[in-house]
One Martini backbone bead per residue (centre of mass of N, CA, C, O) as a GRO file, in nm:
protein
   80
    1MET     BB    1  -4.320   6.758   8.898
    2GLY     BB    2  -4.251   6.657   9.220
    3ASP     BB    3  -4.208   6.596   9.525
    4PRO     BB    4  -3.957   6.407   9.665
    5VAL     BB    5  -4.119   6.289   9.902
    6THR     BB    6  -4.342   6.163   9.733
    7TRP     BB    7  -4.164   5.969   9.577
    8ILE     BB    8  -4.050   5.811   9.819
    9LEU     BB    9  -4.323   5.720   9.938
   10GLY     BB   10  -4.419   5.574   9.682
   11LEU     BB   11  -4.181   5.373   9.663
   12GLY     BB   12  -4.221   5.247   9.942
   13THR     BB   13  -4.507   5.142   9.891
   14LEU     BB   14  -4.431   4.962   9.652
   15ILE     BB   15  -4.227   4.778   9.801
   16VAL     BB   16  -4.417   4.676  10.024
   17SER     BB   17  -4.633   4.561   9.840
   18ALA     BB   18  -4.446   4.358   9.689
   19PHE     BB   19  -4.367   4.201   9.938
   20LEU     BB   20  -4.653   4.110  10.035
   21ILE     BB   21  -4.736   3.963   9.775
   22GLY     BB   22  -4.496   3.767   9.765
   23HIS     BB   23  -4.544   3.640  10.041
   24LEU     BB   24  -4.830   3.538   9.994
   25LEU     BB   25  -4.765   3.352   9.757
   26LEU     BB   26  -4.554   3.175   9.903
   27ALA     BB   27  -4.739   3.085  10.138
   28LEU     BB   28  -4.956   2.944   9.956
   29VAL     BB   29  -4.753   2.730   9.842
   30LEU     BB   30  -4.668   2.611  10.138
   31ILE     BB   31  -4.932   2.522  10.286
   32ILE     BB   32  -5.020   2.253  10.155
   33PRO     BB   33  -4.767   2.072  10.211
   34THR     BB   34  -4.753   2.136  10.515
   35TRP     BB   35  -5.029   2.025  10.594
   36ARG     BB   36  -4.967   1.732  10.518
   37ILE     BB   37  -4.721   1.687  10.698
   38CYS     BB   38  -4.859   1.749  10.968
   39THR     BB   39  -5.080   1.529  10.955
   40ARG     BB   40  -4.883   1.285  10.925
   41ALA     BB   41  -4.735   1.360  11.205
   42GLY     BB   42  -4.997   1.469  11.404
   43PHE     BB   43  -5.062   1.746  11.341
   44SER     BB   44  -5.194   2.036  11.284
   45GLY     BB   45  -5.254   2.193  10.988
   46ALA     BB   46  -5.257   2.491  11.107
   47LEU     BB   47  -4.948   2.522  11.135
   48SER     BB   48  -4.908   2.626  10.832
   49LEU     BB   49  -5.014   2.930  10.889
   50PHE     BB   50  -4.733   3.053  10.973
   51HIS     BB   51  -4.648   3.145  10.682
   52LEU     BB   52  -4.805   3.426  10.711
   53VAL     BB   53  -4.568   3.512  10.876
   54PRO     BB   54  -4.341   3.734  10.856
   55LEU     BB   55  -4.006   3.591  10.830
   56ILE     BB   56  -4.080   3.355  11.082
   57GLY     BB   57  -4.295   3.136  11.007
   58SER     BB   58  -4.120   2.911  10.872
   59PHE     BB   59  -3.932   2.868  11.119
   60ILE     BB   60  -4.149   2.765  11.309
   61VAL     BB   61  -4.234   2.516  11.152
   62MET     BB   62  -3.952   2.386  11.133
   63ALA     BB   63  -3.901   2.367  11.440
   64VAL     BB   64  -4.139   2.188  11.513
   65LEU     BB   65  -4.068   1.950  11.316
   66ALA     BB   66  -3.766   1.908  11.422
   67PHE     BB   67  -3.793   1.931  11.772
   68SER     BB   68  -4.038   1.745  11.790
   69THR     BB   69  -4.260   1.515  11.881
   70TRP     BB   70  -4.430   1.289  11.701
   71PRO     BB   71  -4.737   1.155  11.739
   72ASN     BB   72  -4.692   0.930  11.489
   73GLY     BB   73  -4.412   0.924  11.449
   74GLU     BB   74  -4.131   0.834  11.298
   75ALA     BB   75  -4.006   0.787  10.992
   76SER     BB   76  -3.891   0.532  10.820
   77PRO     BB   77  -3.755   0.433  10.526
   78GLY     BB   78  -3.966   0.164  10.509
   79ARG     BB   79  -4.196   0.354  10.595
   80ARG     BB   80  -4.558   0.475  10.526
   0.00000   0.00000   0.00000
């Protein structure tokens, strides 16, 4: 067996690595549809890259889409 501190540091590294990999996978899944939504709304598709920012990136994208005026105008239910 090893030193307990080594085990704790190793476990912490494993947890952080798993979080980062999971976050990256989720961000990559969200980037493509968000890119399309942003371009249809008239924003730059690069806005969807905020999903790569851990913890607050998705909230930034949602806030911009929800609270700003869309350059292409808001879609009405009968308009495509």
